[in-house]
N, C-alpha and C positions, 0 to 999 in steps of 0.2 A: 478211404476211411469209412467207418460204418455210419449208418443213418443216425444212430444214437449220438455219435460224436457231433454231428451237425446240429442236433437239438441243443447240445451243451454250448456250442460256439455261438449260435444265434441267441440263446438265452443270455449268455454273458454279455454279448454286444448290446442287447436291448436294455439290460440292467445298467450297463455302463452309460448308455444314453441318458437314462433317467437320473443317475446319481452324480454325473460329472458336469452337467450343463452349467450350473452356477460357478463351479470351480474354473472351468475353461474360460469363462468371461473375464476372470481376474488375471489370467495368465497369458503370455504370448504364445498361445496355442489354440487351435480351433478343432472342432469336431471332425472336420474333413481331414486334417492332418492325422488325427488319431485313427480314423477308419482306414486311411490309406496305409498307415503303418501296420495295422492288423493284416491288411491284404498282402503286404510284402512278406510278413511272417508266415502267412498261410500259403504263399505262392512258391514258385520253383526255386527262388533264391534261398528259401529256408525250409519249411516243413514239407512243401510239395503237395499239400492237400488240395490246392486249387490250381488247376492248369487250364488257362484259357488263352487262345490265340486271337488277338483282335481282328485279324484279317480272316482267318478261317471261321471264326464265330461272329462275324460282323452282323449277320441278321439278328441273332439273339441280343447282342449289345445294342443294336439300333432300337429294338423294341423296349428294352429296359430303360435306356436313356430317354427315349421318347416319352414314356410314362412319367419319369421323374421331372422332365422339363415342362410338360403341359400342366402338371399339378402346381409346379412352382410359378409358372406364368399366371395362372389363375389367381394364386395367392398374391402375387405382386400386384395384379390389377385390383384386387379387393383392398389393398393397403393404400392405394392412391385415391384419396377422398376429395382432393381439390377439384373444382369445376374446370372443364377444359378451357374456359376463357381466362383462367388465372395465368399470369405471366410465368409462374414457376414451371409450367409445362414446356416452355420454349427450350430450355437447356437440354432436357432429355430427348426431345424430338430432334434437335440439332446434333446431339451426340449419336443418335441412332441412324441418322441419315448422312450428314456431311462428314462427321468423324469416322463413321463406318466406312464410307467410300474411300476416304483418304487412307485408312488403315489397310484396306484390301489392296489399294494401289501400291503402297509402300512395301507391304509384305510380298506382293507379286514381283515387284522390281528386285527385291532381295533374293527371291526365289530364282529368278532368271539369271541375274548377274553374279550372285555370290554362291548360290547352291546348285547352279547348273541344271535347273529343272526346266522342262518344256513349259511354254507359256500357259497352256491349259492347266497343268499341274500347279504352276506357281499361283495362278488366279484362284484355283481351288484351295490351296494352302492359305491364301489370304482370307478367303471366305470362312474357312474352318476356324481360323484363329482370331478373326475380327470381333465376333460377338462376346460381350462380357457375360458372365454366368449368373442366371437368376437363382440358382440353387446354392452355390458356394459363397455368393456375395451377401448372404443374409446378415452378416455382422456389420455391414456398412450400409444396409438398406433401412428404410423406415421401420421403426420398432413396433408401430401399431397404426391403425387407420387414421388417427388424428395427429400423427407426427408429421408436421409440415416443414421441418427443417430443410433448408435448401439443398445442402450437400446430399443428405440421405434420399431426399425426394428425387433428385436428379439421377443418382446412381440406380435407384429402384426403377424409375421410368425408363432409363436407358437399357437396363437388363431385360425389362419386359418387352420393349419394342425391338431391340436389335437381334433377338433370337428369331424374329420373323424377317426383318429387313436384310439379314445375311443370306437368306435363301436364294434371292435372284443371282447373287454372285456364285453360289454353289452351282446353280444350274448353268451359269455362264462358263465356269471352269470345266464342268462335265461336258458341255457342248463343244468347247474348244478342243477337247480331247476326242471328239467324234462320237460321244456316247449319248448325246441328247440333241434334238433338233432345235437350232436357234434361228434358222432362216437366213436368207441372203442378207448380208450386212447386219445381221442380228435383229432384223425386224420382228421376227416371231418372239424372240427372247424379250424384247422391249415391250411388245404389246401384251403377251400372255404372262411371262414369268415376272415382269416388273409391274406394269400398270394393273392388269386384271387381278393377278394373284394377291397383290397387296391390298388393293381397294376391296376386292371380294372378301378377303379374310377379315378385314376390319368391319365391313358392313354386316357379314354374317354374325360375328360375335356380338356386335352392338345391338342388332335386332333381337337375337335370341336372348341375350342377357336382360334386355329391357322387357321383352314380352314375358319371359318366365318370372321375373321379379314382380311385375304387376299382377300376373295371374295368381301367384302364390299369395300375395298381399290381399287380393280380392277374396280368396277363399278364407283366409284367416280373419280378416276384419269383418266380413259380411256373414260368414257361415261358421266361423270358429272351427274350420277344417284344415287339413294339411299341416298339422302341428306335430312336432316331435321327431321328424325324420330329416333334419336339415343336412345331415351327412349325405343322404341320397340325393338331396336337392343339388348339392355342390357337385357330386360325381355326375349326376345326370346332365347338368348344364355344361360341364367340361366335355362330356362325351358328345352331346348334341352339337355344340359349337365346333368342336374339332372334326367330328365326322361330317357335319354339314359342309364345312369349308372344303374338306378334301373331296367330297362328292362333286363340288363345283369347280374343282381344280384350282382352289385358292389356298392360301397359307393357313394351316390349322393353328400354328403357333400364335399368329396375330389374332386369330379368331378367339382363342381361349383367353388371351390377355384382354382383348376388347370386351369379352363377356364379363370378366371380373370387374373391369372399370365401369361397364354399363350397370351392373347390379349395384355397385357402390354409388353411382350417380342417382339411381332411383332412390336409394336410401337417404342420401343427403338432401335430395329435393323435398322429401317428406319430413326429415328430421331437423334440418337446419345445420348450423355450424357445429354444434356439440350434441352427441347422443345422450340420452338419460344416463345418470350415473350407475343405476342398477344394471343397465345393459352393458355399459362400459366395463364394469368390473366382472360381469358374467357370474355374479354370485346368485344363481337363480334357483337352486335347490327345489323347493316346493312351489315356486311361483312361475316356473317356466311357461306353462300354458297360458297363464294370465297375461304375462308380458308379451308372449309371442302373438297373441290375438288382440292386444290392446291397440286401438286405432292409431295412437301416437307413437307407441314404442315398437310396434311390429316390424317396421322397416329396419330399424337399427338392430333388433334382435336377429332377424333373418341374415343380414350381412355379417354380423359378428359371429354367429354360430357357424356359418359356412367358412369363415376365415380361420376360426379355431381348429376346425376339423382338417382343413387343408394344410395348415402348418404342421400337424402331426404326420400327415401323409408325406409331406415334403422332407421331413427328417428321415423317414424310413427309406425314401428313394435315395437320399444322399448317402445313407449308410450302405445300402446295397451296391450302388454304383462305385463308390469310392473304395470299397473293399476289393471289388473286381479290378479297378484301376491299379491298386497296389499290387495285385497278383500279376498284372500284365507288365510290370516294370522289370523286364529281363534285359540282358545285354543286347538281344536281337532288336528290341524295340526301345532302346535309349540311344539318342543321336549324340554319342560322345564326340564325334568328329565335328559337330556343329553346335557345341555348347555356347559359342559366341552369339548364336542367334537369339538366345534367351534374353541377355541384357540389351541386345539391339531392339527387340520387341518391347520390352518393359520400359527401357530408359530413353529410347529415341522415338520409335514409331508411335507408341501410345501418347506420350506427351505432345508430340508434334500434331497428331490428329486432334487431340482435345483442344489445344490452344488455337489451332486454325478453325476448328469447328465452332468454337464459342467466341471467336473474335468479335468484339463489338457488342457482346451480350451484357456487359456490366458485371460479370461474375468476378468476384474478388480473386486476387492472386493465390491466397491460401486455399480456397476451394478448387481453383484450377489445378494447383499442384497435387492436391489430394485426389481429385478425379483422374489426373494423369497417372498416378501410381496405382489406384485401385481399379485397374482394368483386369479384373480377375477372370482367368480362363478355366474352364472346367467341363462339366457334364454336357453342356451345349456343344462344345467343340467335339467331344467324343461322338455325339449324335450325328453331327454333320459329316464327320469323317466316315463313320460306318454307313451312313446313307449313301454317300458317294461311292464307297466300295461296292455297294449293291448294284451299281450301274455297270459293273464289269471292268473296273480299273485293271490295268496290267499289273501283274504280281509285283514287279520291281517298283512301280510307282506307288502302289498301295502300301507296301512295306516301308518305303522311304517317307511318305506322308504320315504314316502311323507313328514311326519313330520320332519324327519332329513334333507331332502333336502331343504324344504322351510325355515327351521331355518337357515341353512347355507347360502342360497341365500340372505335372508333378512339381516343377519349379515354382509355378504360380501358387499352388496349394501351400508350399513351404514358405516362400518369400512373403506372400501376402498374409498368410496365417500368422507368421511371427510378428509382423508389423502392425496388424490391424488394431490390436488392443492399445498399444502405446500411442499410435498416431491418432486414433479416434478420441482417446482421453486428452491428448494435447489439443486437438481441435475443439473439443467441448469446453476445455478451460479457456481457450482464446475466445470462443463464441460467447 
């Protein structure tokens, strides 16, 4: 189809984003479902305007999903305003570590004994499907930076952390397939891919987020400089933390998330529990520069402006990737013979991992049940899959894992999208 046609399609989608947001919040329907449906209509099953093979075009998909995920992770970090000493950080940390490990183990076991996959491919499948998605899970995450509700905070923190903590298991799976060096008895994997890459990623992000925040605040408070380009500040910090971590062979996803958390920590340290109301509402029209350079309000303004910009980028990334996911849903890449795997993952593996991971944490049964259900899979899983394909997976293995992953992602978008509005309303009424 002509280039003009694509201008029309993109224009219609962007307008639809703008005018349907409030409507979708009242319906058992999410933006991701809508975008994926558009992708199906544009793909080989209908119009045939978009033809993309997830294995053949894995490199392109890896870059697109990579960009969408790092923007979303930085956004998630900016939303988590509680100090790290607060007890509400413990559930997301346990979900992203203990529950993550249990999920990988259970999926790997199902892969070996029920799907007849090699051990390496089964571990890789577990790593691909274990992380919850920071992009598609926005409807169950914190709504703003001062939203400290326990369920939303836990799901946001889990999605922010486990997109990085899944990486060691991806490398383990690739290593067991003979495509990555893990060392004798896995010593190199443990030392480099687990300990160094995780600690290095968190350290790089925390240091850069803190340093950039203090530097910008110094310029604004003392010299009334560096004002009005907070969009570039957000993009620059994302690129610095991600690129810096990768250069040190650490996990960039964790670095970006940690940078967002660090910037928010600097803001809270200066602002206190509640930011000024004029910053909170962001009704800044002609007073932006005054507020941005105000000694008391500058930290809150900086963090809130960066968050607002990143939320818009996050929506564009969601639209782009989910349209492509819809276009990839062809018979070749839908695991019709393993549809039983979807309820196994959603109704057995996820609940077991959540309940075991949070055992003894004091989390209420209602929150545990909702956390068990809202293990949303999406763009992060597509990234890990395409990243693994780049190591040179055998064609048969790559196609099998791709079919399973796309089937799970499509099912998650639909099942969780239909239930998110009624279940969250039910929870809010009970709360």
